[in-house]
C-alpha positions, 0 to 999 in steps of 0.5 A: 194514847188513844187504842187504835182500831179499825176504821169506820170505812174498813169496817163496812167493807169487811163486814160485806164479806164476813157478815151475810145477812147475820150469818158468818159462813157456815157456823152455827151459834154454837159452832160460831161461840167455839170458834171465836172462843178459841180465837180470841177467848170470847164466845161472841153470840153469848157475849152480845146476845145477837146474831153471828154476824151482828156479834162480830161487828159489834166486837170489831167496833169496839175491839183493839185494831191487834185483837180484830186482826187475830179474829178476822185472820182466823175467820179468813183462814177458815174460810180458805181451809174449810173449801168455802172458797171452792164451793160454788153452792156458796158462791151461787148463794152468796153472788158477790163473795168472790170480789168481796173476798178479795177487798177483805184480804186487801184491807186485812193485808194493809191493816197488818203492815201497818201494824208491823210499821207501828210497832217498828216506829215504836221501837225506833222512838224508844232506842233514839230517845229523841223528841225530834226524831220521834216527831217525825215519825209521828208526823210521817205516820200521820200523813201517809193517807192525809198528806202523801207528799209530806209523808215522802219528804218525811220519809227522807228525813228520817233516814238523814237523821238516822244516819246524822245521829249514828255518825255524830255519835261517832265523831264524823264531821258531816259536811253540807254537801252530804246528801242522803246517799252519802250519808247511808254511804258512810254508815255502811262503810262505819259497820263494814258492811258496804257490799264491796267490804263483804268478803266472797269467801263468806258463805252466800257473799252473792246474796248477802252483797245483793240485799245490801245493795237493795237496801242502799237503793231504798235510799236512793230510791226514796230520795229521787221520790222526794225530789219528784213527788215529795215536800221541800221542793217548789211544785208546778201548779199542775203537780199531782202527788201519789197515792196513800199507798205509795206513801206508805211503801216509802214510809214502810222502806225507810222504817225498814232501812232505819231499823237495819241501820240502828240494829247494825249500829248497835252490833258495832258498838257491842263488837267494839266494846268487846275489842 
């Protein structure tokens, strides 16, 4: 599989903040080499024989997404902890630094979230061991930016597939009129984790019930989003879909719920086998 890297447009925006005329913050060449050696094990100026900013840019262009994020988040921490983020002189010398900083944080947070989702979906594909579900996950991730409408539809289908897989393994006969909310309810009932199944005597019962209720609400919310904006239903010619960020929210939420459902199923099986 091709190693994932930071995309071209994101790199351009990030380097607006980190590479300012060949300089990176207030680092000397030796200081930058020491910092990058500590962060990622590579003295970048020594490796590329370029300025600090150009060396950073060269590394981000060829490094994996994970390694790039490690270094960039470390640099962001340095900017915040060193006091440069509050240094008026530095800001006057770099007029766009404040807005570039906000853009940078937004991009890095988005990329970090995407790596978390990638890791979780990889685990899901392994535990399901199903070509169909794996293909659904791959399509869902691919479509987040290319086709948010389709991604929302796939997010709903992933939850349905997870619930059906679990219930069928336990011998349930799934009726045709069972919608996603019913499928999730049946899975929760199987595991004994419906909010009303949690005894009030359990420590933190109120908080546990609230969290479980919110998890169930994810299914309902994604189902409603799919009906309004997702694939699977005819739309008027005036229809305008949601943006990629909304699709990413639906995809991330579905992955969170599915991961919880499958972990709960494995716990349920473990307890059942012990009994």
